[in-house]
ChimeraX commands (.cxc) that place a marker at each C-alpha (Angstrom):
marker #1 position -135.44,-64.35,66.69 radius 0.5
marker #1 position -137.83,-62.87,64.17 radius 0.5
marker #1 position -138.34,-59.78,66.31 radius 0.5
marker #1 position -134.58,-59.31,66.31 radius 0.5
marker #1 position -134.52,-59.79,62.55 radius 0.5
marker #1 position -137.27,-57.22,61.98 radius 0.5
marker #1 position -135.45,-54.70,64.19 radius 0.5
marker #1 position -132.23,-55.31,62.24 radius 0.5
marker #1 position -134.13,-54.80,58.96 radius 0.5
marker #1 position -135.41,-51.43,60.17 radius 0.5
marker #1 position -131.92,-50.42,61.25 radius 0.5
marker #1 position -130.52,-51.58,57.89 radius 0.5
marker #1 position -133.07,-49.51,55.94 radius 0.5
marker #1 position -132.29,-46.45,58.05 radius 0.5
marker #1 position -128.54,-46.91,57.64 radius 0.5
marker #1 position -128.80,-47.39,53.86 radius 0.5
marker #1 position -130.75,-44.11,53.70 radius 0.5
marker #1 position -128.05,-42.37,55.75 radius 0.5
marker #1 position -125.35,-43.72,53.40 radius 0.5
marker #1 position -127.29,-42.38,50.40 radius 0.5
marker #1 position -127.75,-38.99,52.03 radius 0.5
marker #1 position -124.06,-38.82,52.89 radius 0.5
marker #1 position -123.18,-39.74,49.30 radius 0.5
marker #1 position -125.44,-36.99,47.96 radius 0.5
marker #1 position -123.74,-34.52,50.27 radius 0.5
marker #1 position -120.44,-35.65,48.75 radius 0.5
marker #1 position -120.53,-32.62,46.41 radius 0.5
marker #1 position -120.02,-30.30,49.37 radius 0.5
marker #1 position -116.63,-28.86,50.20 radius 0.5
marker #1 position -114.16,-31.12,51.99 radius 0.5
marker #1 position -114.44,-29.18,55.25 radius 0.5
marker #1 position -118.24,-29.42,55.32 radius 0.5
marker #1 position -118.06,-33.08,54.39 radius 0.5
marker #1 position -115.79,-34.00,57.31 radius 0.5
marker #1 position -117.82,-32.03,59.84 radius 0.5
marker #1 position -121.36,-33.22,59.21 radius 0.5
marker #1 position -124.10,-32.11,61.56 radius 0.5
marker #1 position -124.37,-35.47,63.32 radius 0.5
marker #1 position -120.63,-36.12,63.41 radius 0.5
marker #1 position -120.84,-39.18,61.14 radius 0.5
marker #1 position -119.09,-39.41,57.80 radius 0.5
marker #1 position -119.93,-41.65,54.90 radius 0.5
marker #1 position -117.07,-43.95,55.93 radius 0.5
marker #1 position -118.57,-44.29,59.41 radius 0.5
marker #1 position -121.94,-45.17,57.92 radius 0.5
marker #1 position -120.32,-47.73,55.63 radius 0.5
marker #1 position -118.51,-49.36,58.56 radius 0.5
marker #1 position -121.74,-49.46,60.56 radius 0.5
marker #1 position -123.53,-50.95,57.57 radius 0.5
marker #1 position -120.87,-53.64,57.15 radius 0.5
marker #1 position -121.14,-54.66,60.81 radius 0.5
marker #1 position -124.94,-54.64,60.66 radius 0.5
marker #1 position -124.90,-56.83,57.54 radius 0.5
marker #1 position -122.64,-59.32,59.33 radius 0.5
marker #1 position -125.14,-59.51,62.19 radius 0.5
marker #1 position -128.07,-59.89,59.78 radius 0.5
marker #1 position -126.19,-62.66,57.98 radius 0.5
marker #1 position -125.61,-64.43,61.29 radius 0.5
marker #1 position -129.31,-64.20,62.22 radius 0.5
marker #1 position -130.28,-65.51,58.77 radius 0.5
marker #1 position -127.81,-68.37,59.18 radius 0.5
marker #1 position -129.42,-69.29,62.50 radius 0.5
marker #1 position -132.90,-69.19,60.95 radius 0.5
marker #1 position -131.60,-71.22,58.00 radius 0.5
marker #1 position -130.09,-73.78,60.36 radius 0.5
marker #1 position -133.44,-74.17,62.14 radius 0.5
marker #1 position -135.13,-74.76,58.79 radius 0.5
marker #1 position -132.59,-77.13,57.24 radius 0.5
marker #1 position -131.95,-79.34,60.24 radius 0.5
marker #1 position -135.25,-79.52,62.12 radius 0.5
marker #1 position -138.02,-78.08,60.00 radius 0.5
marker #1 position -140.72,-80.30,61.52 radius 0.5
marker #1 position -139.73,-79.23,65.06 radius 0.5
marker #1 position -140.03,-75.51,64.28 radius 0.5
marker #1 position -143.60,-74.80,63.16 radius 0.5
marker #1 position -143.73,-71.53,65.12 radius 0.5
marker #1 position -140.67,-70.19,63.31 radius 0.5
marker #1 position -142.26,-71.07,59.98 radius 0.5
marker #1 position -145.49,-69.39,61.08 radius 0.5
marker #1 position -143.63,-66.20,62.01 radius 0.5
marker #1 position -141.55,-66.26,58.82 radius 0.5
marker #1 position -144.76,-66.50,56.77 radius 0.5
marker #1 position -146.24,-63.64,58.74 radius 0.5
marker #1 position -143.18,-61.45,58.15 radius 0.5
marker #1 position -142.15,-62.66,54.70 radius 0.5
marker #1 position -141.99,-59.10,53.33 radius 0.5
marker #1 position -138.98,-58.47,55.60 radius 0.5
marker #1 position -136.89,-60.78,53.43 radius 0.5
marker #1 position -137.66,-58.99,50.16 radius 0.5
marker #1 position -134.94,-56.37,50.55 radius 0.5
marker #1 position -132.27,-59.05,50.91 radius 0.5
marker #1 position -133.16,-61.24,47.91 radius 0.5
marker #1 position -131.03,-59.26,45.47 radius 0.5
marker #1 position -128.27,-58.45,47.96 radius 0.5
marker #1 position -125.21,-60.59,47.12 radius 0.5
marker #1 position -124.30,-61.11,50.78 radius 0.5
marker #1 position -127.60,-62.79,51.57 radius 0.5
marker #1 position -128.75,-64.45,48.33 radius 0.5
marker #1 position -127.59,-67.96,49.20 radius 0.5
marker #1 position -129.29,-68.05,52.58 radius 0.5
marker #1 position -132.42,-66.23,51.43 radius 0.5
marker #1 position -132.89,-68.84,48.69 radius 0.5
marker #1 position -133.50,-71.54,51.32 radius 0.5
marker #1 position -135.85,-69.32,53.29 radius 0.5
marker #1 position -137.70,-68.42,50.07 radius 0.5
marker #1 position -138.04,-72.12,49.21 radius 0.5
marker #1 position -139.62,-72.81,52.59 radius 0.5
marker #1 position -141.87,-69.74,52.38 radius 0.5
marker #1 position -143.03,-70.63,48.85 radius 0.5
marker #1 position -143.82,-74.22,49.87 radius 0.5
marker #1 position -145.87,-73.26,52.92 radius 0.5
marker #1 position -147.53,-70.31,51.17 radius 0.5
marker #1 position -148.68,-72.78,48.51 radius 0.5
marker #1 position -150.06,-75.10,51.19 radius 0.5
marker #1 position -151.99,-72.21,52.74 radius 0.5
marker #1 position -153.34,-71.09,49.36 radius 0.5
marker #1 position -154.67,-74.61,48.79 radius 0.5
marker #1 position -156.69,-74.19,51.96 radius 0.5
marker #1 position -158.39,-71.12,50.58 radius 0.5
marker #1 position -160.46,-68.70,52.60 radius 0.5
marker #1 position -159.17,-66.92,55.65 radius 0.5
marker #1 position -157.78,-69.59,57.99 radius 0.5
marker #1 position -157.43,-69.04,61.72 radius 0.5
marker #1 position -153.96,-69.06,63.34 radius 0.5
marker #1 position -154.67,-72.54,64.71 radius 0.5
marker #1 position -155.54,-73.82,61.24 radius 0.5
marker #1 position -152.42,-72.21,59.77 radius 0.5
marker #1 position -150.26,-73.86,62.42 radius 0.5
marker #1 position -151.92,-77.19,61.72 radius 0.5
marker #1 position -151.20,-76.87,57.98 radius 0.5
marker #1 position -147.59,-75.95,58.77 radius 0.5
marker #1 position -147.16,-79.00,61.01 radius 0.5
marker #1 position -148.61,-81.33,58.37 radius 0.5
marker #1 position -146.64,-79.67,55.58 radius 0.5
marker #1 position -143.40,-79.91,57.54 radius 0.5
marker #1 position -143.75,-83.68,57.66 radius 0.5
marker #1 position -144.17,-83.81,53.88 radius 0.5
marker #1 position -141.48,-81.27,53.01 radius 0.5
marker #1 position -138.45,-82.78,51.25 radius 0.5
marker #1 position -135.31,-81.43,52.91 radius 0.5
marker #1 position -133.24,-82.20,49.82 radius 0.5
marker #1 position -134.82,-79.10,48.25 radius 0.5
marker #1 position -132.72,-76.95,50.59 radius 0.5
marker #1 position -129.08,-76.13,50.08 radius 0.5
marker #1 position -127.00,-77.52,52.94 radius 0.5
marker #1 position -124.66,-75.11,54.71 radius 0.5
marker #1 position -121.88,-75.98,57.13 radius 0.5
marker #1 position -122.98,-76.41,60.73 radius 0.5
marker #1 position -122.88,-73.21,62.70 radius 0.5
marker #1 position -120.09,-72.93,65.20 radius 0.5
marker #1 position -119.64,-70.12,67.65 radius 0.5
marker #1 position -116.53,-69.51,69.62 radius 0.5
marker #1 position -116.38,-68.04,73.08 radius 0.5
marker #1 position -113.68,-65.43,73.32 radius 0.5
marker #1 position -112.79,-64.78,76.91 radius 0.5
marker #1 position -112.46,-61.23,78.10 radius 0.5
marker #1 position -109.43,-60.01,79.97 radius 0.5
marker #1 position -111.14,-60.38,83.38 radius 0.5
marker #1 position -114.09,-62.75,83.02 radius 0.5
marker #1 position -114.41,-63.22,86.76 radius 0.5
marker #1 position -115.72,-59.66,87.06 radius 0.5
marker #1 position -118.87,-60.82,85.32 radius 0.5
marker #1 position -119.12,-64.52,86.10 radius 0.5
marker #1 position -118.52,-64.57,89.86 radius 0.5
marker #1 position -121.22,-62.01,90.72 radius 0.5
marker #1 position -123.56,-63.56,88.16 radius 0.5
marker #1 position -123.16,-67.09,89.53 radius 0.5
marker #1 position -123.54,-65.94,93.12 radius 0.5
marker #1 position -126.69,-64.01,92.21 radius 0.5
marker #1 position -128.08,-67.23,90.69 radius 0.5
marker #1 position -127.19,-69.15,93.86 radius 0.5
marker #1 position -128.81,-66.48,96.02 radius 0.5
marker #1 position -132.02,-66.27,93.99 radius 0.5
marker #1 position -132.40,-69.95,93.07 radius 0.5
marker #1 position -131.15,-71.96,96.02 radius 0.5
marker #1 position -132.90,-72.58,99.29 radius 0.5
marker #1 position -129.86,-71.40,101.22 radius 0.5
marker #1 position -130.22,-68.46,103.56 radius 0.5
marker #1 position -128.02,-65.43,103.01 radius 0.5
marker #1 position -128.30,-62.24,105.04 radius 0.5
marker #1 position -129.23,-59.72,102.33 radius 0.5
marker #1 position -127.74,-56.79,104.25 radius 0.5
marker #1 position -124.29,-58.43,104.13 radius 0.5
marker #1 position -124.19,-59.02,100.35 radius 0.5
marker #1 position -121.63,-56.80,98.63 radius 0.5
marker #1 position -120.61,-59.01,95.70 radius 0.5
marker #1 position -123.67,-58.22,93.57 radius 0.5
marker #1 position -126.78,-56.07,93.74 radius 0.5
marker #1 position -130.00,-57.77,94.80 radius 0.5
marker #1 position -131.80,-56.43,91.72 radius 0.5
marker #1 position -129.52,-58.36,89.33 radius 0.5
marker link #1:1,2 radius 0.2
marker link #1:2,3 radius 0.2
marker link #1:3,4 radius 0.2
marker link #1:4,5 radius 0.2
marker link #1:5,6 radius 0.2
marker link #1:6,7 radius 0.2
marker link #1:7,8 radius 0.2
marker link #1:8,9 radius 0.2
marker link #1:9,10 radius 0.2
marker link #1:10,11 radius 0.2
marker link #1:11,12 radius 0.2
marker link #1:12,13 radius 0.2
marker link #1:13,14 radius 0.2
marker link #1:14,15 radius 0.2
marker link #1:15,16 radius 0.2
marker link #1:16,17 radius 0.2
marker link #1:17,18 radius 0.2
marker link #1:18,19 radius 0.2
marker link #1:19,20 radius 0.2
marker link #1:20,21 radius 0.2
marker link #1:21,22 radius 0.2
marker link #1:22,23 radius 0.2
marker link #1:23,24 radius 0.2
marker link #1:24,25 radius 0.2
marker link #1:25,26 radius 0.2
marker link #1:26,27 radius 0.2
marker link #1:27,28 radius 0.2
marker link #1:28,29 radius 0.2
marker link #1:29,30 radius 0.2
marker link #1:30,31 radius 0.2
marker link #1:31,32 radius 0.2
marker link #1:32,33 radius 0.2
marker link #1:33,34 radius 0.2
marker link #1:34,35 radius 0.2
marker link #1:35,36 radius 0.2
marker link #1:36,37 radius 0.2
marker link #1:37,38 radius 0.2
marker link #1:38,39 radius 0.2
marker link #1:39,40 radius 0.2
marker link #1:40,41 radius 0.2
marker link #1:41,42 radius 0.2
marker link #1:42,43 radius 0.2
marker link #1:43,44 radius 0.2
marker link #1:44,45 radius 0.2
marker link #1:45,46 radius 0.2
marker link #1:46,47 radius 0.2
marker link #1:47,48 radius 0.2
marker link #1:48,49 radius 0.2
marker link #1:49,50 radius 0.2
marker link #1:50,51 radius 0.2
marker link #1:51,52 radius 0.2
marker link #1:52,53 radius 0.2
marker link #1:53,54 radius 0.2
marker link #1:54,55 radius 0.2
marker link #1:55,56 radius 0.2
marker link #1:56,57 radius 0.2
marker link #1:57,58 radius 0.2
marker link #1:58,59 radius 0.2
marker link #1:59,60 radius 0.2
marker link #1:60,61 radius 0.2
marker link #1:61,62 radius 0.2
marker link #1:62,63 radius 0.2
marker link #1:63,64 radius 0.2
marker link #1:64,65 radius 0.2
marker link #1:65,66 radius 0.2
marker link #1:66,67 radius 0.2
marker link #1:67,68 radius 0.2
marker link #1:68,69 radius 0.2
marker link #1:69,70 radius 0.2
marker link #1:70,71 radius 0.2
marker link #1:71,72 radius 0.2
marker link #1:72,73 radius 0.2
marker link #1:73,74 radius 0.2
marker link #1:74,75 radius 0.2
marker link #1:75,76 radius 0.2
marker link #1:76,77 radius 0.2
marker link #1:77,78 radius 0.2
marker link #1:78,79 radius 0.2
marker link #1:79,80 radius 0.2
marker link #1:80,81 radius 0.2
marker link #1:81,82 radius 0.2
marker link #1:82,83 radius 0.2
marker link #1:83,84 radius 0.2
marker link #1:84,85 radius 0.2
marker link #1:85,86 radius 0.2
marker link #1:86,87 radius 0.2
marker link #1:87,88 radius 0.2
marker link #1:88,89 radius 0.2
marker link #1:89,90 radius 0.2
marker link #1:90,91 radius 0.2
marker link #1:91,92 radius 0.2
marker link #1:92,93 radius 0.2
marker link #1:93,94 radius 0.2
marker link #1:94,95 radius 0.2
marker link #1:95,96 radius 0.2
marker link #1:96,97 radius 0.2
marker link #1:97,98 radius 0.2
marker link #1:98,99 radius 0.2
marker link #1:99,100 radius 0.2
marker link #1:100,101 radius 0.2
marker link #1:101,102 radius 0.2
marker link #1:102,103 radius 0.2
marker link #1:103,104 radius 0.2
marker link #1:104,105 radius 0.2
marker link #1:105,106 radius 0.2
marker link #1:106,107 radius 0.2
marker link #1:107,108 radius 0.2
marker link #1:108,109 radius 0.2
marker link #1:109,110 radius 0.2
marker link #1:110,111 radius 0.2
marker link #1:111,112 radius 0.2
marker link #1:112,113 radius 0.2
marker link #1:113,114 radius 0.2
marker link #1:114,115 radius 0.2
marker link #1:115,116 radius 0.2
marker link #1:116,117 radius 0.2
marker link #1:117,118 radius 0.2
marker link #1:118,119 radius 0.2
marker link #1:119,120 radius 0.2
marker link #1:120,121 radius 0.2
marker link #1:121,122 radius 0.2
marker link #1:122,123 radius 0.2
marker link #1:123,124 radius 0.2
marker link #1:124,125 radius 0.2
marker link #1:125,126 radius 0.2
marker link #1:126,127 radius 0.2
marker link #1:127,128 radius 0.2
marker link #1:128,129 radius 0.2
marker link #1:129,130 radius 0.2
marker link #1:130,131 radius 0.2
marker link #1:131,132 radius 0.2
marker link #1:132,133 radius 0.2
marker link #1:133,134 radius 0.2
marker link #1:134,135 radius 0.2
marker link #1:135,136 radius 0.2
marker link #1:136,137 radius 0.2
marker link #1:137,138 radius 0.2
marker link #1:138,139 radius 0.2
marker link #1:139,140 radius 0.2
marker link #1:140,141 radius 0.2
marker link #1:141,142 radius 0.2
marker link #1:142,143 radius 0.2
marker link #1:143,144 radius 0.2
marker link #1:144,145 radius 0.2
marker link #1:145,146 radius 0.2
marker link #1:146,147 radius 0.2
marker link #1:147,148 radius 0.2
marker link #1:148,149 radius 0.2
marker link #1:149,150 radius 0.2
marker link #1:150,151 radius 0.2
marker link #1:151,152 radius 0.2
marker link #1:152,153 radius 0.2
marker link #1:153,154 radius 0.2
marker link #1:154,155 radius 0.2
marker link #1:155,156 radius 0.2
marker link #1:156,157 radius 0.2
marker link #1:157,158 radius 0.2
marker link #1:158,159 radius 0.2
marker link #1:159,160 radius 0.2
marker link #1:160,161 radius 0.2
marker link #1:161,162 radius 0.2
marker link #1:162,163 radius 0.2
marker link #1:163,164 radius 0.2
marker link #1:164,165 radius 0.2
marker link #1:165,166 radius 0.2
marker link #1:166,167 radius 0.2
marker link #1:167,168 radius 0.2
marker link #1:168,169 radius 0.2
marker link #1:169,170 radius 0.2
marker link #1:170,171 radius 0.2
marker link #1:171,172 radius 0.2
marker link #1:172,173 radius 0.2
marker link #1:173,174 radius 0.2
marker link #1:174,175 radius 0.2
marker link #1:175,176 radius 0.2
marker link #1:176,177 radius 0.2
marker link #1:177,178 radius 0.2
marker link #1:178,179 radius 0.2
marker link #1:179,180 radius 0.2
marker link #1:180,181 radius 0.2
marker link #1:181,182 radius 0.2
marker link #1:182,183 radius 0.2
marker link #1:183,184 radius 0.2
marker link #1:184,185 radius 0.2
marker link #1:185,186 radius 0.2
marker link #1:186,187 radius 0.2
marker link #1:187,188 radius 0.2
marker link #1:188,189 radius 0.2
marker link #1:189,190 radius 0.2
marker link #1:190,191 radius 0.2
view
């Protein structure tokens, strides 16, 4: 999850730079502006940025849900968040993310304080131990409660094109049933 978040942060930074560059080129003539060298206009960049920010928000909501509902069961997420806490800095002042980042910041500040009390240069095992102990003492009422996450499956026009070959490939690879591999045409053996 955190690897995904860090990749999204990199993409966000790159896209924000592209939006700025496109805005600076806004002084060019209309014809030059509509035919940029990479084929993307400022509007395209803004649309991409909006979609990317929705995805980042969703990832942050998932992280937030892990922290608010089961903090003591997620010490590895806390460990990784502490390790990558600089990734969240760019979103603290962004209005789209401020509410969710506040919970993550609360958790990061609490556990950073616990680690500072340890002093020295603790090993990863010691850090994880402090996180586990701190998670048991952490008061969840310090976190703002958000509605439970709900995701909806939207069925494609022809879902059987994916599901039937996928299910049969699972049966083939996971069951103890014999199938003549040379006769299989429903799915590729590599899938």
